[in-house]
All heavy atoms as a GROMACS GRO file, in nm:
protein
  525
    1MET      N    1   2.734   1.222   0.147
    1MET     CA    2   2.700   1.085   0.191
    1MET      C    3   2.633   1.013   0.078
    1MET      O    4   2.559   1.068   0.000
    1MET     CB    5   2.606   1.095   0.314
    1MET     CG    6   2.575   0.954   0.363
    1MET     SD    7   2.497   0.950   0.520
    1MET     CE    8   2.635   0.976   0.628
    2ASN      N    9   2.656   0.880   0.066
    2ASN     CA   10   2.603   0.806  -0.044
    2ASN      C   11   2.483   0.715   0.008
    2ASN      O   12   2.473   0.692   0.123
    2ASN     CB   13   2.713   0.715  -0.109
    2ASN     CG   14   2.808   0.801  -0.191
    2ASN    OD1   15   2.778   0.914  -0.227
    2ASN    ND2   16   2.923   0.743  -0.222
    3CYS      N   17   2.410   0.661  -0.091
    3CYS     CA   18   2.296   0.586  -0.064
    3CYS      C   19   2.330   0.459   0.008
    3CYS      O   20   2.438   0.397  -0.018
    3CYS     CB   21   2.225   0.547  -0.191
    3CYS     SG   22   2.088   0.439  -0.181
    4ALA      N   23   2.252   0.423   0.106
    4ALA     CA   24   2.277   0.298   0.185
    4ALA      C   25   2.263   0.173   0.098
    4ALA      O   26   2.334   0.073   0.125
    4ALA     CB   27   2.176   0.289   0.298
    5ASN      N   28   2.187   0.177  -0.007
    5ASN     CA   29   2.167   0.060  -0.098
    5ASN      C   30   2.261   0.063  -0.218
    5ASN      O   31   2.293  -0.041  -0.271
    5ASN     CB   32   2.022   0.050  -0.143
    5ASN     CG   33   1.927   0.030  -0.031
    5ASN    OD1   34   1.949  -0.038   0.065
    5ASN    ND2   35   1.814   0.102  -0.036
    6HIS      N   36   2.299   0.187  -0.259
    6HIS     CA   37   2.385   0.198  -0.377
    6HIS      C   38   2.502   0.289  -0.340
    6HIS      O   39   2.496   0.412  -0.355
    6HIS     CB   40   2.308   0.265  -0.486
    6HIS     CG   41   2.185   0.189  -0.526
    6HIS    ND1   42   2.053   0.229  -0.493
    6HIS    CD2   43   2.166   0.073  -0.600
    6HIS    CE1   44   1.972   0.142  -0.537
    6HIS    NE2   45   2.033   0.043  -0.600
    7PRO      N   46   2.612   0.234  -0.283
    7PRO     CA   47   2.722   0.305  -0.227
    7PRO      C   48   2.794   0.401  -0.328
    7PRO      O   49   2.860   0.496  -0.284
    7PRO     CB   50   2.818   0.200  -0.180
    7PRO     CG   51   2.745   0.076  -0.179
    7PRO     CD   52   2.625   0.087  -0.270
    8ASN      N   53   2.771   0.383  -0.457
    8ASN     CA   54   2.835   0.466  -0.554
    8ASN      C   55   2.750   0.579  -0.602
    8ASN      O   56   2.784   0.656  -0.688
    8ASN     CB   57   2.886   0.379  -0.674
    8ASN     CG   58   2.770   0.307  -0.744
    8ASN    OD1   59   2.675   0.277  -0.677
    8ASN    ND2   60   2.788   0.268  -0.865
    9VAL      N   61   2.628   0.597  -0.540
    9VAL     CA   62   2.531   0.701  -0.584
    9VAL      C   63   2.508   0.793  -0.461
    9VAL      O   64   2.490   0.745  -0.353
    9VAL     CB   65   2.400   0.639  -0.630
    9VAL    CG1   66   2.297   0.747  -0.673
    9VAL    CG2   67   2.424   0.538  -0.743
   10ALA      N   68   2.512   0.926  -0.497
   10ALA     CA   69   2.492   1.024  -0.385
   10ALA      C   70   2.347   1.014  -0.327
   10ALA      O   71   2.253   0.995  -0.404
   10ALA     CB   72   2.516   1.161  -0.440
   11ALA      N   73   2.332   1.036  -0.201
   11ALA     CA   74   2.202   1.044  -0.138
   11ALA      C   75   2.134   1.174  -0.159
   11ALA      O   76   2.198   1.278  -0.166
   11ALA     CB   77   2.224   1.017   0.013
   12VAL      N   78   2.004   1.169  -0.186
   12VAL     CA   79   1.922   1.286  -0.212
   12VAL      C   80   1.819   1.306  -0.093
   12VAL      O   81   1.764   1.418  -0.084
   12VAL     CB   82   1.846   1.280  -0.341
   12VAL    CG1   83   1.947   1.274  -0.452
   12VAL    CG2   84   1.756   1.166  -0.346
   13ALA      N   85   1.806   1.209  -0.003
   13ALA     CA   86   1.706   1.217   0.104
   13ALA      C   87   1.741   1.113   0.210
   13ALA      O   88   1.824   1.025   0.191
   13ALA     CB   89   1.564   1.194   0.054
   14TYR      N   90   1.670   1.123   0.323
   14TYR     CA   91   1.685   1.033   0.432
   14TYR      C   92   1.551   0.974   0.472
   14TYR      O   93   1.452   1.050   0.471
   14TYR     CB   94   1.752   1.101   0.550
   14TYR     CG   95   1.891   1.151   0.516
   14TYR    CD1   96   1.909   1.279   0.468
   14TYR    CD2   97   2.000   1.075   0.544
   14TYR    CE1   98   2.034   1.325   0.434
   14TYR    CE2   99   2.129   1.118   0.513
   14TYR     CZ  100   2.147   1.243   0.460
   14TYR     OH  101   2.273   1.290   0.426
   15CYS      N  102   1.551   0.847   0.506
   15CYS     CA  103   1.424   0.783   0.554
   15CYS      C  104   1.383   0.849   0.684
   15CYS      O  105   1.465   0.866   0.776
   15CYS     CB  106   1.449   0.639   0.573
   15CYS     SG  107   1.300   0.552   0.639
   16ARG      N  108   1.253   0.886   0.690
   16ARG     CA  109   1.203   0.952   0.807
   16ARG      C  110   1.211   0.859   0.928
   16ARG      O  111   1.219   0.904   1.041
   16ARG     CB  112   1.065   0.998   0.779
   16ARG     CG  113   0.998   1.072   0.900
   16ARG     CD  114   0.868   1.121   0.867
   16ARG     NE  115   0.835   1.229   0.954
   16ARG     CZ  116   0.738   1.316   0.933
   16ARG    NH1  117   0.657   1.293   0.828
   16ARG    NH2  118   0.718   1.417   1.009
   17THR      N  119   1.194   0.728   0.903
   17THR     CA  120   1.187   0.636   1.018
   17THR      C  121   1.324   0.594   1.070
   17THR      O  122   1.346   0.608   1.190
   17THR     CB  123   1.098   0.510   0.980
   17THR    OG1  124   0.972   0.558   0.940
   17THR    CG2  125   1.090   0.414   1.099
   18CYS      N  126   1.404   0.542   0.974
   18CYS     CA  127   1.533   0.488   1.022
   18CYS      C  128   1.654   0.585   1.000
   18CYS      O  129   1.760   0.558   1.049
   18CYS     CB  130   1.561   0.349   0.955
   18CYS     SG  131   1.588   0.364   0.782
   19GLY      N  132   1.631   0.685   0.913
   19GLY     CA  133   1.739   0.782   0.887
   19GLY      C  134   1.840   0.735   0.783
   19GLY      O  135   1.945   0.806   0.761
   20LYS      N  136   1.815   0.629   0.718
   20LYS     CA  137   1.901   0.573   0.616
   20LYS      C  138   1.914   0.668   0.502
   20LYS      O  139   1.814   0.723   0.450
   20LYS     CB  140   1.845   0.442   0.565
   20LYS     CG  141   1.940   0.343   0.505
   20LYS     CD  142   1.870   0.222   0.448
   20LYS     CE  143   1.824   0.130   0.550
   20LYS     NZ  144   1.763   0.004   0.492
   21PRO      N  145   2.037   0.700   0.450
   21PRO     CA  146   2.053   0.788   0.329
   21PRO      C  147   2.006   0.708   0.209
   21PRO      O  148   2.035   0.591   0.187
   21PRO     CB  149   2.206   0.817   0.325
   21PRO     CG  150   2.267   0.704   0.393
   21PRO     CD  151   2.167   0.657   0.500
   22LEU      N  152   1.932   0.783   0.119
   22LEU     CA  153   1.871   0.719   0.005
   22LEU      C  154   1.896   0.800  -0.125
   22LEU      O  155   1.890   0.922  -0.123
   22LEU     CB  156   1.714   0.706   0.022
   22LEU     CG  157   1.672   0.637   0.145
   22LEU    CD1  158   1.523   0.662   0.163
   22LEU    CD2  159   1.702   0.489   0.127
   23CYS      N  160   1.920   0.726  -0.237
   23CYS     CA  161   1.931   0.792  -0.363
   23CYS      C  162   1.792   0.809  -0.419
   23CYS      O  163   1.693   0.764  -0.363
   23CYS     CB  164   2.019   0.710  -0.461
   23CYS     SG  165   1.945   0.551  -0.513
   24ALA      N  166   1.781   0.875  -0.537
   24ALA     CA  167   1.649   0.909  -0.599
   24ALA      C  168   1.574   0.771  -0.629
   24ALA      O  169   1.453   0.773  -0.615
   24ALA     CB  170   1.663   0.990  -0.721
   25ASN      N  171   1.642   0.669  -0.663
   25ASN     CA  172   1.575   0.543  -0.698
   25ASN      C  173   1.523   0.470  -0.573
   25ASN      O  174   1.438   0.382  -0.586
   25ASN     CB  175   1.671   0.451  -0.775
   25ASN     CG  176   1.692   0.501  -0.917
   25ASN    OD1  177   1.609   0.569  -0.973
   25ASN    ND2  178   1.809   0.462  -0.970
   26CYS      N  179   1.577   0.502  -0.454
   26CYS     CA  180   1.540   0.427  -0.332
   26CYS      C  181   1.443   0.500  -0.251
   26CYS      O  182   1.384   0.442  -0.156
   26CYS     CB  183   1.670   0.393  -0.251
   26CYS     SG  184   1.776   0.279  -0.330
   27THR      N  185   1.410   0.623  -0.281
   27THR     CA  186   1.310   0.697  -0.202
   27THR      C  187   1.171   0.653  -0.230
   27THR      O  188   1.139   0.624  -0.344
   27THR     CB  189   1.324   0.852  -0.224
   27THR    OG1  190   1.302   0.874  -0.361
   27THR    CG2  191   1.455   0.905  -0.180
   28ARG      N  192   1.090   0.646  -0.129
   28ARG     CA  193   0.943   0.606  -0.146
   28ARG      C  194   0.871   0.729  -0.075
   28ARG      O  195   0.876   0.742   0.050
   28ARG     CB  196   0.912   0.479  -0.076
   28ARG     CG  197   0.991   0.366  -0.131
   28ARG     CD  198   0.947   0.335  -0.275
   28ARG     NE  199   1.022   0.221  -0.334
   28ARG     CZ  200   1.130   0.234  -0.411
   28ARG    NH1  201   1.178   0.352  -0.445
   28ARG    NH2  202   1.189   0.126  -0.459
   29SER      N  203   0.812   0.815  -0.154
   29SER     CA  204   0.740   0.932  -0.100
   29SER      C  205   0.593   0.902  -0.082
   29SER      O  206   0.526   0.860  -0.172
   29SER     CB  207   0.756   1.051  -0.197
   29SER     OG  208   0.692   1.160  -0.149
   30VAL      N  209   0.548   0.927   0.044
   30VAL     CA  210   0.410   0.908   0.075
   30VAL      C  211   0.356   1.044   0.134
   30VAL      O  212   0.397   1.076   0.240
   30VAL     CB  213   0.383   0.794   0.172
   30VAL    CG1  214   0.234   0.779   0.203
   30VAL    CG2  215   0.438   0.665   0.116
   31HIS      N  216   0.272   1.116   0.056
   31HIS     CA  217   0.218   1.247   0.100
   31HIS      C  218   0.338   1.338   0.141
   31HIS      O  219   0.328   1.400   0.243
   31HIS     CB  220   0.120   1.226   0.210
   31HIS     CG  221   0.001   1.149   0.175
   31HIS    ND1  222  -0.096   1.199   0.088
   31HIS    CD2  223  -0.045   1.029   0.210
   31HIS    CE1  224  -0.188   1.113   0.074
   31HIS    NE2  225  -0.161   1.006   0.148
   32GLY      N  226   0.445   1.331   0.065
   32GLY     CA  227   0.558   1.423   0.090
   32GLY      C  228   0.657   1.376   0.194
   32GLY      O  229   0.750   1.441   0.223
   33VAL      N  230   0.638   1.258   0.251
   33VAL     CA  231   0.722   1.204   0.352
   33VAL      C  232   0.800   1.091   0.284
   33VAL      O  233   0.748   1.004   0.220
   33VAL     CB  234   0.642   1.147   0.477
   33VAL    CG1  235   0.734   1.089   0.577
   33VAL    CG2  236   0.559   1.256   0.536
   34ILE      N  237   0.935   1.101   0.310
   34ILE     CA  238   1.022   0.999   0.245
   34ILE      C  239   1.054   0.885   0.339
   34ILE      O  240   1.079   0.898   0.463
   34ILE     CB  241   1.163   1.063   0.212
   34ILE    CG1  242   1.142   1.189   0.122
   34ILE    CG2  243   1.256   0.964   0.153
   34ILE    CD1  244   1.083   1.156  -0.009
   35TYR      N  245   1.035   0.758   0.285
   35TYR     CA  246   1.069   0.632   0.357
   35TYR      C  247   1.157   0.550   0.270
   35TYR      O  248   1.152   0.565   0.144
   35TYR     CB  249   0.939   0.556   0.381
   35TYR     CG  250   0.835   0.629   0.474
   35TYR    CD1  251   0.728   0.696   0.420
   35TYR    CD2  252   0.852   0.624   0.607
   35TYR    CE1  253   0.637   0.761   0.495
   35TYR    CE2  254   0.763   0.686   0.696
   35TYR     CZ  255   0.656   0.753   0.631
   35TYR     OH  256   0.566   0.816   0.713
   36CYS      N  257   1.227   0.455   0.331
   36CYS     CA  258   1.300   0.354   0.261
   36CYS      C  259   1.200   0.245   0.233
   36CYS      O  260   1.099   0.234   0.292
   36CYS     CB  261   1.424   0.306   0.333
   36CYS     SG  262   1.395   0.212   0.483
   37GLU      N  263   1.232   0.149   0.147
   37GLU     CA  264   1.142   0.040   0.109
   37GLU      C  265   1.110  -0.041   0.232
   37GLU      O  266   0.996  -0.080   0.256
   37GLU     CB  267   1.214  -0.046   0.005
   37GLU     CG  268   1.126  -0.156  -0.052
   37GLU     CD  269   1.036  -0.116  -0.167
   37GLU    OE1  270   1.061  -0.012  -0.224
   37GLU    OE2  271   0.941  -0.189  -0.195
   38THR      N  272   1.203  -0.071   0.316
   38THR     CA  273   1.188  -0.160   0.435
   38THR      C  274   1.088  -0.089   0.539
   38THR      O  275   1.004  -0.154   0.587
   38THR     CB  276   1.322  -0.185   0.500
   38THR    OG1  277   1.412  -0.246   0.406
   38THR    CG2  278   1.307  -0.280   0.616
   39CYS      N  279   1.112   0.032   0.558
   39CYS     CA  280   1.025   0.100   0.662
   39CYS      C  281   0.884   0.125   0.609
   39CYS      O  282   0.789   0.114   0.686
   39CYS     CB  283   1.086   0.238   0.698
   39CYS     SG  284   1.238   0.222   0.799
   40LEU      N  285   0.868   0.151   0.480
   40LEU     CA  286   0.736   0.163   0.420
   40LEU      C  287   0.664   0.029   0.425
   40LEU      O  288   0.545   0.025   0.465
   40LEU     CB  289   0.747   0.213   0.279
   40LEU     CG  290   0.610   0.237   0.207
   40LEU    CD1  291   0.532   0.331   0.282
   40LEU    CD2  292   0.637   0.282   0.061
   41ALA      N  293   0.732  -0.081   0.391
   41ALA     CA  294   0.665  -0.212   0.403
   41ALA      C  295   0.627  -0.244   0.544
   41ALA      O  296   0.521  -0.296   0.572
   41ALA     CB  297   0.763  -0.317   0.351
   42ALA      N  298   0.708  -0.205   0.644
   42ALA     CA  299   0.675  -0.233   0.786
   42ALA      C  300   0.554  -0.147   0.823
   42ALA      O  301   0.469  -0.194   0.897
   42ALA     CB  302   0.798  -0.195   0.868
   43ARG      N  303   0.538  -0.028   0.775
   43ARG     CA  304   0.425   0.059   0.809
   43ARG      C  305   0.298   0.002   0.750
   43ARG      O  306   0.195   0.015   0.803
   43ARG     CB  307   0.451   0.200   0.763
   43ARG     CG  308   0.545   0.276   0.854
   43ARG     CD  309   0.561   0.419   0.810
   43ARG     NE  310   0.444   0.500   0.827
   43ARG     CZ  311   0.414   0.560   0.940
   43ARG    NH1  312   0.503   0.563   1.040
   43ARG    NH2  313   0.307   0.632   0.953
   44LEU      N  314   0.310  -0.059   0.632
   44LEU     CA  315   0.191  -0.106   0.558
   44LEU      C  316   0.149  -0.245   0.607
   44LEU      O  317   0.045  -0.292   0.572
   44LEU     CB  318   0.219  -0.111   0.408
   44LEU     CG  319   0.232   0.028   0.343
   44LEU    CD1  320   0.267   0.009   0.198
   44LEU    CD2  321   0.104   0.106   0.357
   45GLU      N  322   0.235  -0.317   0.677
   45GLU     CA  323   0.213  -0.458   0.716
   45GLU      C  324   0.090  -0.457   0.805
   45GLU      O  325   0.077  -0.387   0.903
   45GLU     CB  326   0.332  -0.508   0.797
   45GLU     CG  327   0.327  -0.659   0.818
   45GLU     CD  328   0.459  -0.706   0.874
   45GLU    OE1  329   0.557  -0.698   0.809
   45GLU    OE2  330   0.456  -0.742   0.991
   46GLY      N  331  -0.010  -0.538   0.763
   46GLY     CA  332  -0.128  -0.553   0.846
   46GLY      C  333  -0.232  -0.445   0.821
   46GLY      O  334  -0.334  -0.454   0.884
   47VAL      N  335  -0.209  -0.350   0.734
   47VAL     CA  336  -0.301  -0.239   0.715
   47VAL      C  337  -0.414  -0.286   0.625
   47VAL      O  338  -0.529  -0.248   0.644
   47VAL     CB  339  -0.225  -0.116   0.652
   47VAL    CG1  340  -0.325  -0.008   0.607
   47VAL    CG2  341  -0.131  -0.058   0.757
   48GLN      N  342  -0.384  -0.359   0.521
   48GLN     CA  343  -0.487  -0.402   0.428
   48GLN      C  344  -0.574  -0.508   0.494
   48GLN      O  345  -0.527  -0.597   0.553
   48GLN     CB  346  -0.421  -0.454   0.297
   48GLN     CG  347  -0.347  -0.339   0.228
   48GLN     CD  348  -0.296  -0.385   0.096
   48GLN    OE1  349  -0.317  -0.496   0.051
   48GLN    NE2  350  -0.215  -0.305   0.032
   49PRO      N  351  -0.708  -0.494   0.478
   49PRO     CA  352  -0.793  -0.589   0.540
   49PRO      C  353  -0.786  -0.727   0.473
   49PRO      O  354  -0.762  -0.734   0.354
   49PRO     CB  355  -0.934  -0.529   0.517
   49PRO     CG  356  -0.918  -0.442   0.391
   49PRO     CD  357  -0.777  -0.393   0.398
   50THR      N  358  -0.799  -0.825   0.548
   50THR     CA  359  -0.795  -0.963   0.502
   50THR      C  360  -0.941  -1.015   0.494
   50THR      O  361  -1.010  -1.006   0.594
   50THR     CB  362  -0.709  -1.052   0.588
   50THR    OG1  363  -0.761  -1.051   0.716
   50THR    CG2  364  -0.564  -1.015   0.582
   51ILE      N  365  -0.980  -1.054   0.376
   51ILE     CA  366  -1.119  -1.100   0.354
   51ILE      C  367  -1.111  -1.250   0.334
   51ILE      O  368  -1.053  -1.300   0.235
   51ILE     CB  369  -1.182  -1.034   0.240
   51ILE    CG1  370  -1.177  -0.878   0.260
   51ILE    CG2  371  -1.319  -1.085   0.214
   51ILE    CD1  372  -1.228  -0.800   0.138
   52PRO      N  373  -1.170  -1.326   0.429
   52PRO     CA  374  -1.164  -1.472   0.407
   52PRO      C  375  -1.251  -1.516   0.291
   52PRO      O  376  -1.355  -1.456   0.260
   52PRO     CB  377  -1.222  -1.530   0.542
   52PRO     CG  378  -1.309  -1.412   0.594
   52PRO     CD  379  -1.244  -1.283   0.544
   53PRO      N  380  -1.203  -1.617   0.215
   53PRO     CA  381  -1.280  -1.665   0.103
   53PRO      C  382  -1.417  -1.723   0.149
   53PRO      O  383  -1.420  -1.773   0.262
   53PRO     CB  384  -1.193  -1.767   0.038
   53PRO     CG  385  -1.100  -1.812   0.152
   53PRO     CD  386  -1.083  -1.688   0.243
   54PRO      N  387  -1.515  -1.722   0.075
   54PRO     CA  388  -1.644  -1.789   0.111
   54PRO      C  389  -1.626  -1.931   0.128
   54PRO      O  390  -1.545  -2.000   0.061
   54PRO     CB  391  -1.746  -1.753  -0.004
   54PRO     CG  392  -1.655  -1.711  -0.118
   54PRO     CD  393  -1.522  -1.665  -0.063
   55ALA      N  394  -1.698  -1.992   0.215
   55ALA     CA  395  -1.697  -2.135   0.234
   55ALA      C  396  -1.738  -2.208   0.116
   55ALA      O  397  -1.823  -2.158   0.031
   55ALA     CB  398  -1.786  -2.174   0.357
   56ALA      N  399  -1.683  -2.323   0.091
   56ALA     CA  400  -1.705  -2.405  -0.029
   56ALA      C  401  -1.864  -2.432  -0.034
   56ALA      O  402  -1.923  -2.472   0.065
   56ALA     CB  403  -1.630  -2.532  -0.026
   57GLY      N  404  -1.919  -2.411  -0.149
   57GLY     CA  405  -2.056  -2.443  -0.172
   57GLY      C  406  -2.158  -2.337  -0.134
   57GLY      O  407  -2.272  -2.344  -0.160
   58LEU      N  408  -2.109  -2.229  -0.078
   58LEU     CA  409  -2.194  -2.120  -0.033
   58LEU      C  410  -2.186  -2.007  -0.130
   58LEU      O  411  -2.078  -1.970  -0.181
   58LEU     CB  412  -2.158  -2.066   0.104
   58LEU     CG  413  -2.177  -2.166   0.219
   58LEU    CD1  414  -2.134  -2.103   0.352
   58LEU    CD2  415  -2.322  -2.211   0.231
   59ALA      N  416  -2.300  -1.946  -0.160
   59ALA     CA  417  -2.308  -1.831  -0.254
   59ALA      C  418  -2.287  -1.706  -0.167
   59ALA      O  419  -2.330  -1.701  -0.050
   59ALA     CB  420  -2.441  -1.825  -0.324
   60PRO      N  421  -2.228  -1.599  -0.221
   60PRO     CA  422  -2.213  -1.475  -0.152
   60PRO      C  423  -2.352  -1.420  -0.110
   60PRO      O  424  -2.442  -1.429  -0.179
   60PRO     CB  425  -2.141  -1.382  -0.239
   60PRO     CG  426  -2.119  -1.448  -0.371
   60PRO     CD  427  -2.176  -1.590  -0.357
   61THR      N  428  -2.356  -1.358   0.008
   61THR     CA  429  -2.483  -1.297   0.048
   61THR      C  430  -2.480  -1.149   0.028
   61THR      O  431  -2.372  -1.091   0.014
   61THR     CB  432  -2.505  -1.321   0.202
   61THR    OG1  433  -2.398  -1.267   0.275
   61THR    CG2  434  -2.518  -1.473   0.228
   62GLY      N  435  -2.593  -1.087   0.026
   62GLY     CA  436  -2.600  -0.942   0.010
   62GLY      C  437  -2.679  -0.911  -0.110
   62GLY      O  438  -2.724  -0.999  -0.188
   63PRO      N  439  -2.701  -0.783  -0.132
   63PRO     CA  440  -2.784  -0.745  -0.248
   63PRO      C  441  -2.712  -0.775  -0.384
   63PRO      O  442  -2.589  -0.763  -0.390
   63PRO     CB  443  -2.798  -0.590  -0.227
   63PRO     CG  444  -2.700  -0.550  -0.135
   63PRO     CD  445  -2.662  -0.672  -0.054
   64VAL      N  446  -2.788  -0.814  -0.481
   64VAL     CA  447  -2.741  -0.841  -0.611
   64VAL      C  448  -2.807  -0.744  -0.712
   64VAL      O  449  -2.924  -0.738  -0.712
   64VAL     CB  450  -2.771  -0.986  -0.646
   64VAL    CG1  451  -2.720  -1.017  -0.787
   64VAL    CG2  452  -2.705  -1.086  -0.547
   65ALA      N  453  -2.728  -0.681  -0.791
   65ALA     CA  454  -2.777  -0.591  -0.892
   65ALA      C  455  -2.826  -0.672  -1.015
   65ALA      O  456  -2.761  -0.757  -1.060
   65ALA     CB  457  -2.675  -0.488  -0.934
   66VAL      N  458  -2.946  -0.632  -1.060
   66VAL     CA  459  -3.001  -0.692  -1.175
   66VAL      C  460  -2.988  -0.590  -1.288
   66VAL      O  461  -3.044  -0.483  -1.279
   66VAL     CB  462  -3.144  -0.733  -1.157
   66VAL    CG1  463  -3.200  -0.796  -1.284
   66VAL    CG2  464  -3.152  -0.830  -1.041
   67PRO      N  465  -2.914  -0.618  -1.399
   67PRO     CA  466  -2.899  -0.526  -1.507
   67PRO      C  467  -3.031  -0.476  -1.559
   67PRO      O  468  -3.121  -0.556  -1.581
   67PRO     CB  469  -2.821  -0.594  -1.609
   67PRO     CG  470  -2.758  -0.714  -1.535
   67PRO     CD  471  -2.841  -0.744  -1.427
   68GLY      N  472  -3.045  -0.344  -1.574
   68GLY     CA  473  -3.167  -0.288  -1.634
   68GLY      C  474  -3.275  -0.274  -1.530
   68GLY      O  475  -3.392  -0.238  -1.569
   69SER      N  476  -3.254  -0.294  -1.398
   69SER     CA  477  -3.364  -0.287  -1.304
   69SER      C  478  -3.374  -0.150  -1.246
   69SER      O  479  -3.457  -0.123  -1.167
   69SER     CB  480  -3.340  -0.386  -1.194
   69SER     OG  481  -3.219  -0.354  -1.119
   70GLY      N  482  -3.288  -0.051  -1.284
   70GLY     CA  483  -3.296   0.086  -1.229
   70GLY      C  484  -3.220   0.102  -1.102
   70GLY      O  485  -3.144   0.016  -1.059
   71PRO      N  486  -3.229   0.218  -1.040
   71PRO     CA  487  -3.160   0.248  -0.915
   71PRO      C  488  -3.199   0.156  -0.804
   71PRO      O  489  -3.312   0.112  -0.794
   71PRO     CB  490  -3.196   0.389  -0.889
   71PRO     CG  491  -3.272   0.444  -1.004
   71PRO     CD  492  -3.315   0.335  -1.085
   72ASN      N  493  -3.102   0.123  -0.722
   72ASN     CA  494  -3.123   0.036  -0.608
   72ASN      C  495  -3.075   0.100  -0.481
   72ASN      O  496  -2.953   0.106  -0.458
   72ASN     CB  497  -3.052  -0.100  -0.628
   72ASN     CG  498  -3.092  -0.200  -0.526
   72ASN    OD1  499  -3.127  -0.162  -0.415
   72ASN    ND2  500  -3.072  -0.325  -0.556
   73PRO      N  501  -3.163   0.152  -0.395
   73PRO     CA  502  -3.118   0.220  -0.272
   73PRO      C  503  -3.041   0.126  -0.180
   73PRO      O  504  -2.961   0.173  -0.106
   73PRO     CB  505  -3.247   0.264  -0.203
   73PRO     CG  506  -3.355   0.248  -0.301
   73PRO     CD  507  -3.312   0.151  -0.410
   74ALA      N  508  -3.070  -0.001  -0.186
   74ALA     CA  509  -2.988  -0.096  -0.098
   74ALA      C  510  -2.843  -0.102  -0.140
   74ALA      O  511  -2.754  -0.115  -0.049
   74ALA     CB  512  -3.054  -0.230  -0.104
   75LEU      N  513  -2.810  -0.086  -0.267
   75LEU     CA  514  -2.675  -0.083  -0.314
   75LEU      C  515  -2.607   0.046  -0.292
   75LEU      O  516  -2.482   0.050  -0.278
   75LEU     CB  517  -2.668  -0.124  -0.458
   75LEU     CG  518  -2.699  -0.264  -0.495
   75LEU    CD1  519  -2.696  -0.286  -0.643
   75LEU    CD2  520  -2.608  -0.364  -0.433
   76ALA      N  521  -2.679   0.154  -0.278
   76ALA     CA  522  -2.621   0.284  -0.254
   76ALA      C  523  -2.573   0.287  -0.117
   76ALA      O  524  -2.479   0.328  -0.075
   76ALA     CB  525  -2.727   0.394  -0.284
   0.00000   0.00000   0.00000
């Protein structure tokens, strides 16, 4: 069987999610599990946290490190 994306190249693996045959260039291995690009993108969609930008004119809040001030338990 040949790759679903490259019909002239032999498949070396199959996507765990959709079962699509994949050549070496199309495999995406995550911790030893093979996915196609589309299925991997779908799994990652919404996983990364979205951080809203600070409101205009406001400084970020929280502890600020001062160079040379030594260890800061609040930052740890």
